[in-house]
N, C-alpha and C positions, 0 to 999 in steps of 0.2 A: 504494500500500500504506500503510495507517495506520501511524503511528509505533509504536504498541504492538505491532502484528504484526511490524514490522521489528525492533523491540527483541527480541522473543521469538525470531525466527529468527536474529538476529545472535548470540545467546548460543550457539547450536549450530553456527553456520557463519561463520567469519571471512571467507570468500570473498564473502559477501553484501555486505559493506561496500564492496568495491572497485567494484561495479557500480551503486551507488546514487548519485543526484545529491548534490552537495555540501551543499545545504540539508538534505536528509534525514539525511545522516551527522552533521551538526551537531546535529540534533534527537536522534538516537540517543545520541550521546556525552553530550549535556546530560541526557537522561533517565537514562542509566546513572549519571552523577555524582550526580544527585539520589537515586537508589535506593541509593547506598552509605551513605546516612544513614537508611535505612528501619529501623523498629523490628523488622521481621521478619528474622531472621537468614538465612533462606534467600533472600529477595529481595536482601538485602545481598550475600550470597555470589555469587549469579548476576550481579549488577551488576559486582562486582569481576572475575568471570570474563570478562565481556564487555569490560571495560576492558583486562584483560590480553591478550585476543585482539587488541584494537585496537592496543595499543602494540607487540605482538610482530609482528603481520602487516602493519600499515600505520602505522608510526611517523610518516611524513611527513604523513599525513592527520589526525593528532591533535596535531601539534606545538604548535598554539596553546593547547591545553588541558593541556599537559604538566605545568605547575605544579599545577593542580587535581587531576589524576590522581595525581601523586606524593603530594600531600597526603592523598588518599583512601586510598592504599595504606598510608602511614605511620600514619594514624589507625586503620585496621583492624588492623595488626600490634600496635599499642600498646593498643587498647581492646577488641578483640573476644575473645570466649571460645570461639568455635566453631573447632575445628582446621582444618576445610575452608576456612573463610573466611580464616583467618590464612595458610594455605598459598597460596591464590589471591593474596593481597596480597603475600606474600613473593616469590612467583615473578614477579609483576609488577614489584616493586621491583628484583629481581635483574636483570631485563631492562633496566629503565630506567637502572640504575646502572652498566651496562657502559659507558655514555658518561660519561667523566670530566668532561664539561661539564654534567652533569645539575644542576638547580638545588637541590641539597641542601646545607644549611648544617651546619657542624660542630656547632653547638649542638643540632641534631636528630639527627645521626649517633651521638653518644655514647649518649643514652638508647635509641635504636633498636638499637644494638649490645648494650646490656644486656638488652633485651627478646629479641633474637635468641638470646642465650646461654641463655635459659631453655628453649629448645626443643632444645638439643644432645642431651638425653637422652630426648626424646619417643619413645613407642613406635611412632609412625608414621615410617617411614623417609623418606618424601617431605618431611615437616616437618623432620626432622633435616638432610637434605641442603640444603633451601632455607635453613634458618637458618644453616648453616655458610657457604654461598655468600654470603648476605647479609652476614654478619659480615666476610667477606673484602672484599667490595665497599665496605663502609663505611670501611675503612681509607684509601681514596683521598680521603676527604672530611674527614679529621681531620688536624690538624697533627701532624707527627712529634714535636713537643715536648709534646703533650698527655699529661700524666702519668696522667690518669684512663683514657684509652683504652689507653695502654701497660700499665697495671695489668690492664685487662680482657683484653688479649691474653695477658699472662703467666698469668692465671687460666685461660685457655682452652686453653693449650698441652697440658696433661695430657689433657684431654678429647679434643682433636683427635688426639693420638697414640693414644689408646685406640681411637678410631673408625677408625684405619687398618686395623683388623681387623674392622670392622663386617660383619655378615652381608649387607648390601646393598652390592654393588660400587660403585654410584653414590655412596653415602655415603662409602665408603672413598676413592674418587677425589677427591671434594670435600674431604674431610678432609686428604688429602695435599697438595692444592693450597693450601689455606688455612693449613695448619700450616707451610709452608715460607716 
């Protein structure tokens, strides 16, 4: 199967990657990483979706590319203007940051937290939920002595408390978890 066909199929089915030879998986991940920098927002979004599938379904198979995948997600959250693409990147980041050994540096976590806060009031509930969850995960990567991050947490408490009553129960649940 050609790499482009495999890439297209992988975007729709994470199970495809498990059955493919190692060399083919490497090509697919490499192609997706390249596509995260595409000028077409839809191509970029689909590539991020594919990478999110890869890290959530088969983290051991993409471990060697973890740093580059993390970098692609961070770049998309901070630079992208398409809400669906940002959501794909945030969900991928949330999954990767569940591991406290993820290679995220504090100097990246603080600006990322600032960016995540901008989506706390978004009209899309999925984006609100993902931004709150990401904000909570980022606290693991910042020193407790960081006054800048501490200030951001303080600024966020009111919003997190308000979202305890969010119309989407998943947003309320994440808000309660991150507000505590």
